[in-house]
KETOR-580665 format. One record per residue (C-alpha): residue in one letter; x negated, y negated, z. Coordinates in Angstrom, 2 decimals, decimal comma. Each point is the difference from the previous one (the first is absolute). Layout:
// residues N
 residuo       X       Y       Z
       A       X       Y       Z
...
END
This chain:
// residues 440
 residuo       X       Y       Z
       X    3,77    1,96    6,87
       X   -3,05    1,15   -1,92
       X   -1,62    3,42    0,24
       X   -3,62   -0,25    1,18
       X   -2,69    2,03   -1,78
       X   -3,57    0,16    1,40
       X   -3,19    0,90   -1,87
       X   -2,29    1,96    2,33
       X   -3,30    1,83   -0,42
       X   -3,69   -0,15    0,83
       X   -2,08   -3,03   -1,04
       X   -0,84   -0,71   -3,63
       X    2,47    2,34   -1,68
       X    1,61   -2,92   -1,88
       X    2,93   -0,87    2,27
       X   -0,28   -3,74   -0,60
       X   -0,31    0,49   -3,76
       X    3,17    2,12    0,11
       X    1,74   -2,69    2,08
       X   -0,92   -2,68   -2,57
       X    1,15    2,25   -2,85
       X    3,43    0,78    1,50
       X    0,71   -3,55    1,23
       X   -1,41   -1,55   -3,19
       X   -2,13   -2,37    2,08
       X   -3,60   -0,49    1,07
       X    0,85   -0,54    3,66
       X   -2,08    2,85    1,39
       X   -3,79   -0,43   -0,04
       X   -1,69    2,74   -2,02
       X   -3,63    0,79    0,78
       X   -2,33    2,97   -0,26
       X   -0,96   -0,42    3,65
       X    2,19    2,23    2,23
       X    2,18   -1,70    2,61
       X    0,60   -3,30   -1,79
       X    3,77    0,22    0,70
       X    0,35   -0,47    3,75
       X    3,50   -1,49    0,28
       X    3,02    1,27   -1,88
       X    1,18   -1,77   -3,12
       X    3,71   -0,17   -0,85
       X    1,50   -0,20   -3,44
       X    3,23    0,64   -1,90
       X    0,33    2,66   -2,68
       X    2,89    0,21   -2,46
       X    0,50    3,05   -2,14
       X    3,12    0,42   -2,12
       X    2,94   -0,42    2,42
       X   -1,89    0,38    3,29
       X   -2,36   -2,22    1,98
       X   -2,12    0,56    3,07
       X   -2,64   -1,61    2,21
       X   -3,52    1,36   -0,49
       X   -2,70   -0,09    2,69
       X   -3,72    0,31   -0,71
       X   -1,75    1,30    3,14
       X   -3,64    0,05    0,96
       X   -1,96    3,18   -0,62
       X    0,32    2,60    2,77
       X   -3,41    0,22    1,70
       X   -1,85    2,35    2,32
       X   -3,35   -0,32    1,76
       X   -0,93   -3,10   -2,02
       X   -2,11   -2,99    0,96
       X    2,91   -2,35   -0,71
       X    0,96   -1,92    3,13
       X    3,58   -0,09   -1,27
       X    0,38    3,79   -0,36
       X    2,28    0,41    3,04
       X    2,11   -3,01   -0,99
       X    0,35    1,11   -3,63
       X    0,99    3,56    0,92
       X    2,52   -1,31    2,52
       X    1,63   -2,20   -2,65
       X    0,14    2,91   -2,46
       X    1,93    2,04    2,57
       X    2,39   -2,94    0,40
       X    0,43   -0,31   -3,76
       X    0,82    3,72   -0,27
       X    2,46   -0,27    2,90
       X    1,85   -2,95   -1,53
       X    0,02    1,39   -3,56
       X    2,57    2,14   -1,78
       X   -2,33    1,53   -2,63
       X   -3,78    0,61    0,03
       X   -2,34    0,02   -3,01
       X   -2,93    2,13    1,15
       X   -2,78   -1,04   -2,38
       X   -3,12    2,08   -0,77
       X   -2,93   -0,40   -2,40
       X   -0,34    2,35   -3,00
       X   -3,66   -0,94   -0,48
       X   -0,96    0,92    3,57
       X    2,14    3,13    0,08
       X    1,69    1,43    3,08
       X   -1,69   -0,95    3,29
       X    0,48    0,99    3,63
       X    0,93   -3,62    0,58
       X    2,96    0,35   -2,39
       X    1,13    3,08    1,94
       X   -0,16   -1,90    3,28
       X    2,07   -2,91   -1,32
       X    2,56    2,47   -1,41
       X    0,41    1,53    3,46
       X    0,50   -3,47    1,53
       X    2,61   -0,97   -2,61
       X    1,97    3,27    0,33
       X    0,54   -0,58    3,73
       X    2,42   -2,81   -0,83
       X    2,26    2,18   -2,16
       X    0,39   -2,60   -2,76
       X    0,20    0,77   -3,74
       X   -3,59    0,10   -1,31
       X   -1,09   -0,27   -3,64
       X   -3,57    1,17   -0,67
       X   -1,58   -2,49   -2,41
       X   -3,24    1,13   -1,67
       X   -1,62   -3,23   -1,15
       X   -2,87   -0,74   -2,40
       X    1,07    2,64   -2,53
       X   -1,50   -2,19   -2,70
       X   -0,81    2,66   -2,62
       X    0,85    3,58   -1,05
       X   -2,99    1,49    1,82
       X    1,23   -1,32    3,33
       X    3,44    1,47   -0,77
       X   -1,47    3,44    0,70
       X   -1,20   -0,98    3,49
       X    3,43   -0,83    1,41
       X    1,00    3,61    0,66
       X   -2,25    0,23    3,06
       X    2,39   -2,40    1,74
       X    2,77    2,62    0,01
       X   -1,88    1,38    3,01
       X    1,59   -2,86    2,00
       X    3,31    1,87   -0,29
       X    2,00   -2,22   -2,34
       X    2,17    1,50   -2,75
       X   -0,43   -3,01   -2,30
       X   -2,97   -2,25   -0,71
       X    0,12   -3,41   -1,66
       X   -3,21   -0,53   -2,02
       X   -0,42   -3,70   -0,81
       X   -2,50   -2,63   -0,99
       X    0,79   -3,13    2,00
       X   -2,39   -2,01   -2,18
       X    1,67    0,87   -3,32
       X    3,48    0,71    1,35
       X    0,06    3,53   -1,39
       X    2,44    2,23    1,93
       X    1,44   -2,80    2,12
       X    3,35    0,21   -1,80
       X    0,46    3,61    1,14
       X   -0,97   -1,03    3,53
       X    2,56   -2,82    0,03
       X    2,65    2,39   -1,34
       X   -0,73    2,33    2,92
       X    0,28   -2,85    2,53
       X    3,30   -1,08   -1,61
       X    1,41    3,54    0,30
       X   -0,81    0,14    3,72
       X    1,56   -3,42    0,62
       X    3,19    0,91   -1,85
       X    0,30    3,46    1,58
       X   -1,08   -0,72    3,55
       X    0,17   -3,69    0,88
       X    2,16   -2,19   -2,20
       X    3,43    0,60    1,55
       X   -1,38    0,20    3,55
       X   -1,80   -3,34   -0,26
       X    3,01   -1,77   -1,47
       X    2,03    1,04    3,04
       X   -2,35   -1,98    2,27
       X    1,06   -3,32   -1,56
       X    3,35   -1,48    1,09
       X    2,30    0,69   -2,95
       X    2,62   -2,76    0,00
       X    0,83   -3,21   -1,84
       X   -1,88   -2,27    2,38
       X   -3,39   -1,45   -1,01
       X   -3,13    1,37    1,66
       X   -2,34   -2,85    0,93
       X   -3,56    0,77    1,11
       X   -1,90   -2,56    2,08
       X   -3,68    0,34   -0,89
       X   -3,23   -1,88    0,56
       X   -3,31   -0,02    1,76
       X   -0,08    0,84    3,72
       X    1,19   -2,62    2,47
       X    1,80   -2,32   -2,41
       X    3,29    0,38    1,91
       X    1,85    2,85   -1,72
       X    1,43    1,57    3,16
       X    0,71   -3,45    1,46
       X    2,10   -0,71   -3,10
       X    2,04    3,18    0,48
       X    0,51   -0,74    3,70
       X    1,08   -3,59   -0,77
       X    2,49    1,18   -2,64
       X    1,47    2,69    2,23
       X   -0,04   -2,16    3,12
       X   -1,59    2,74    2,10
       X   -3,46    1,36    0,78
       X    0,45    3,06   -2,18
       X   -3,64    0,17   -1,09
       X   -3,17   -0,36    2,06
       X   -1,67   -3,36   -0,58
       X   -3,67   -0,39    0,87
       X   -3,00   -2,12   -0,93
       X   -1,86    3,25   -0,66
       X   -0,01    0,54   -3,79
       X    1,60    3,29   -1,06
       X    2,42    0,37    2,94
       X    2,72    1,15   -2,41
       X   -1,23    3,30   -1,39
       X    3,14    1,60   -1,43
       X    2,45   -1,39   -2,52
       X    3,23   -0,71    1,90
       X    3,41   -0,11   -1,73
       X    2,62   -2,28    1,57
       X    3,46   -0,79   -1,38
       X    0,77   -3,73    0,08
       X    3,62   -1,18    0,10
       X    0,34   -3,69    0,98
       X    1,08   -3,28   -1,62
       X    1,72    1,96   -2,81
       X   -3,36    1,51   -0,96
       X   -0,43    3,77   -0,15
       X   -3,29    1,72   -0,81
       X   -2,60    2,49    1,20
       X   -3,10   -1,66    1,49
       X   -3,23    1,99   -0,14
       X   -2,68   -1,27    2,36
       X   -3,37    1,47   -0,94
       X   -3,43    0,24    1,52
       X   -2,37   -2,77   -1,07
       X   -1,94    0,76   -3,16
       X   -3,74   -0,20    0,71
       X   -2,90   -0,19   -2,39
       X   -1,00    3,58   -0,83
       X   -3,52   -0,56    1,34
       X    1,54   -0,82    3,40
       X    2,18    3,09    0,31
       X   -2,09    1,55    2,77
       X    2,52    1,38    2,45
       X    1,87    3,21   -0,72
       X    3,36   -1,69    0,58
       X   -0,93   -2,92   -2,26
       X   -0,47    2,46   -2,84
       X    3,54    1,29    0,49
       X    1,28   -3,58    0,22
       X   -1,53   -1,00   -3,32
       X    1,50    3,01   -1,77
       X    3,40   -0,57    1,52
       X   -0,03   -3,67   -0,95
       X   -0,74    0,93   -3,62
       X    2,86    2,49    0,16
       X    2,32   -2,63    1,54
       X   -0,67   -2,30   -2,95
       X    0,81    2,86   -2,35
       X    3,35    0,79    1,64
       X    1,15   -3,63    0,31
       X    2,00   -2,12   -2,42
       X   -1,52   -3,33    1,04
       X   -3,11   -0,85    2,02
       X   -0,45   -3,02    2,24
       X   -3,72   -0,73   -0,08
       X   -0,88   -1,89    3,17
       X   -2,93   -2,41    0,03
       X   -1,57   -1,81    2,95
       X    0,32   -3,74   -0,65
       X   -3,13   -0,68    2,06
       X   -2,09    2,35   -2,16
       X    1,38   -0,61   -3,49
       X    0,18    2,73   -2,63
       X   -2,98    2,34    0,15
       X   -1,34    2,73   -2,27
       X    1,84    2,70    1,95
       X    3,28   -1,89   -0,40
       X   -0,58   -0,02   -3,76
       X   -0,71    3,74    0,10
       X    3,32    0,65    1,77
       X    1,78   -2,29   -2,49
       X   -1,51    1,98   -2,87
       X    1,13    3,26    1,61
       X    3,57   -1,35    0,15
       X   -0,08   -1,07   -3,66
       X   -1,50    3,31   -1,16
       X    2,88    1,77    1,72
       X    2,49   -2,30   -1,81
       X    1,55   -1,25    3,23
       X    1,64   -3,34    0,57
       X   -2,08   -2,38    2,11
       X    0,48   -3,01    2,27
       X   -2,95   -1,72    1,69
       X    0,49   -1,18    3,59
       X   -2,56   -2,52    1,26
       X    0,32    0,68    3,73
       X   -1,29   -2,00    3,00
       X    0,89   -3,23   -1,81
       X    0,60   -1,52    3,44
       X   -3,77    0,12    0,59
       X   -0,77   -2,28   -2,96
       X   -0,48   -3,44    1,48
       X    0,32   -3,39   -1,66
       X    2,36    1,20   -2,71
       X    0,31   -2,63   -2,67
       X    2,82   -0,30   -2,52
       X   -1,72    2,16   -2,63
       X   -1,78    2,47    2,29
       X    2,41    2,90   -0,66
       X    0,16   -0,84   -3,74
       X   -3,81   -0,07   -0,28
       X   -0,27    3,25    1,98
       X    2,55    1,65   -2,29
       X   -1,88   -1,14   -3,11
       X   -3,23    1,38    1,46
       X    1,61    3,42    0,60
       X    1,48    0,12   -3,51
       X   -3,40   -0,72   -1,53
       X   -1,50    2,87    2,02
       X    2,67    2,55   -1,01
       X   -0,03   -0,95   -3,71
       X    1,06    1,10   -2,58
       X    3,16    1,16    1,85
       X    0,87   -3,31    1,65
       X    3,82    0,19   -0,14
       X    0,27    0,98    3,68
       X    2,08   -1,56    2,82
       X   -2,17   -1,44    2,80
       X    1,65   -0,68    3,37
       X   -1,75   -1,77    2,91
       X    0,97    1,65    3,27
       X   -0,69    0,06    3,72
       X    1,00    3,04    2,05
       X   -0,65   -2,08    3,16
       X    2,38   -2,84   -0,95
       X    2,21    2,41   -2,03
       X   -0,26   -2,35   -2,95
       X    1,41    1,08   -3,40
       X    0,15    3,69    0,97
       X    3,56    0,51   -1,23
       X   -0,87   -1,86   -3,22
       X   -2,93    2,42   -0,43
       X    2,26    3,03    0,28
       X    2,65   -1,58   -2,25
       X   -2,67   -0,66   -2,63
       X   -1,23    3,60    0,15
       X    3,56    1,29   -0,51
       X    0,46   -2,42   -2,92
       X   -3,17    1,41   -1,60
       X    1,46    3,51    0,44
       X    3,10   -1,02   -2,01
       X   -2,14   -1,71   -2,64
       X   -1,86    3,29   -0,49
       X    3,31    1,62   -0,90
       X    1,19   -2,80   -2,29
       X    0,76    1,39   -3,48
       X    0,02   -2,00   -3,24
       X    2,45    1,31   -2,65
       X   -1,87    1,56   -2,92
       X    1,57   -2,21   -2,68
       X   -0,87   -3,14    1,99
       X   -3,55    1,25    0,59
       X   -0,59    0,66   -3,71
       X    1,36   -3,40   -1,02
       X   -2,27   -1,62    2,59
       X   -3,13    1,79   -1,26
       X    0,85   -0,63   -3,67
       X    0,34   -3,74    0,69
       X   -3,41   -0,05    1,74
       X   -1,75    1,92   -2,79
       X    1,56   -2,20   -2,67
       X   -1,72   -3,01    1,57
       X   -3,17    1,75    1,24
       X   -0,59    3,36   -1,74
       X   -2,63    2,44    1,30
       X   -3,49   -0,92   -1,23
       X   -1,76    2,34   -2,41
       X   -2,66    2,29    1,45
       X   -2,58    1,55   -2,36
       X    2,23   -1,04   -2,87
       X    2,99    1,88    1,44
       X    3,36   -1,67    0,62
       X    2,23    1,36    2,75
       X    3,77   -0,11   -0,44
       X    2,12    0,52    3,12
       X    3,16    1,57   -1,36
       X    2,04    0,83    3,09
       X   -0,07   -0,79    3,73
       X    1,88    1,62    2,87
       X   -0,22   -0,12    3,79
       X   -0,20    3,12    2,15
       X    3,17    0,16    2,10
       X   -0,46   -1,38    3,52
       X   -3,64   -0,92   -0,52
       X   -2,00   -2,99   -1,36
       X   -1,64    2,24   -2,61
       X    0,46   -1,04   -3,62
       X   -0,60    2,40   -2,88
       X   -1,27   -1,70   -3,17
       X    0,28    2,17   -3,11
       X   -2,38   -1,15   -2,72
       X   -1,90    1,23   -3,04
       X   -3,58   -0,37    1,32
       X    0,08   -0,16    3,82
       X   -3,78    0,43    0,29
       X   -0,56   -3,33   -1,79
       X    2,10   -2,21    2,28
       X   -2,44   -2,14    2,03
       X    0,30   -0,13    3,79
       X    0,16   -3,79   -0,25
       X    3,19    0,24   -2,07
       X    1,53    2,42    2,52
       X   -0,69   -2,56    2,74
       X    1,56   -2,68   -2,23
       X    3,18    2,10   -0,37
       X    0,11    0,65    3,74
       X   -0,28   -3,71    0,73
       X    2,84   -0,71   -2,41
       X    2,15    2,61    1,76
       X   -0,73   -1,64    3,34
       X    0,88   -3,44   -1,40
       X    3,37    1,25   -1,22
       X    0,93    2,41    2,80
       X   -0,72   -0,13    3,72
       X   -2,45    2,79    0,79
       X   -1,74   -1,86    2,84
       X   -1,88    2,48    2,18
       X    0,53    2,86   -2,45
       X   -2,84    1,60   -2,03
       X    1,07    0,44   -3,63
       X   -1,25    2,84   -2,21
       X   -0,01   -0,24   -3,81
       X   -0,46    3,52   -1,39
       X   -0,82    0,32   -3,68
       X    1,51    2,91   -1,95
       X   -0,61    0,96   -3,60
       X    3,10   -0,07   -2,18
END
């Protein structure tokens, strides 16, 4: 399960710019106008051997004309409550304000580790202004420039130390530690996730309702039937971020993200009557980014009328085109009402779990890659020729380390070509593959 870190502070101190810098994305909107960030944004951060979920919150407001002030402040309190670490961000150009003092008091009430981040230290003159912020009562300040990235390495080091010292062992204990696969059932609200669990277990273990978002917590259930043993994680429905209005829905979204992170394989449920929508693709991308195995369940197939011979085949082809380039994914058509292909769905998810752990002997892997490169060598880039000299697979994981002379000159298209060749030779259906280039 991932540690959650929230960026908090008053409007326009550069929280969204810091979020984009640490997540290496442009997901958060950056604007000079205060209050642009109204909903939280979620992203993953990896630093050395640790990773965590980062939340960008709206700017804490007071006595403003913004109609959303109450809503934004309420969500910030929720973000603080759900987080493990807080990045209290202030503005070096504006100096210390009473507003900063007020937010510090609010944050301290929750008794979470707080790192004071002094942003916009973009030159040596501004370096001298940071000392005023010691008045907030922190022993250490982290002067940074979110725009240039200056100082963010020291900040990430500090976050890593807190995670290792305070949270890492405790969070690992929350995940069932045994040899059985952990399978998370994820998807938009009301696609039938809880109905699937109830149908598999043969009892009304989870509340089923037409009201989207009925399941708010991730629920772990051990499954032991038909010679299949696994942990099933039923999660709250993932909503579009712009629709996370209720307090409980905010918690649900976070917990669903965390359920994906702690699983081995995810069953992504789609509604056959609605097709695959943008939010489904977002969830699929979240699964792939977390390097989890994936099976797609097209639920409510019983509601599709006038099924012709090729209806399922055409539907499957449509889905694969939408999830490209990673199209090597099992797709099972199910009905929780008729209990159609539910056991096959679970069997397939467990098969994907074992495929994730499949290990190719190093000598066999190197012979395989040498044969490929003899026929189709890497293309030259800027007059440079890359030679892959040695390949090995990380034990128990579909991560392949490619040691070569000039890793920076190997085109992404050639990496995709190598991945496709691996998939042709070995069965990695439903498993994201990572090719990591290392300089030898």
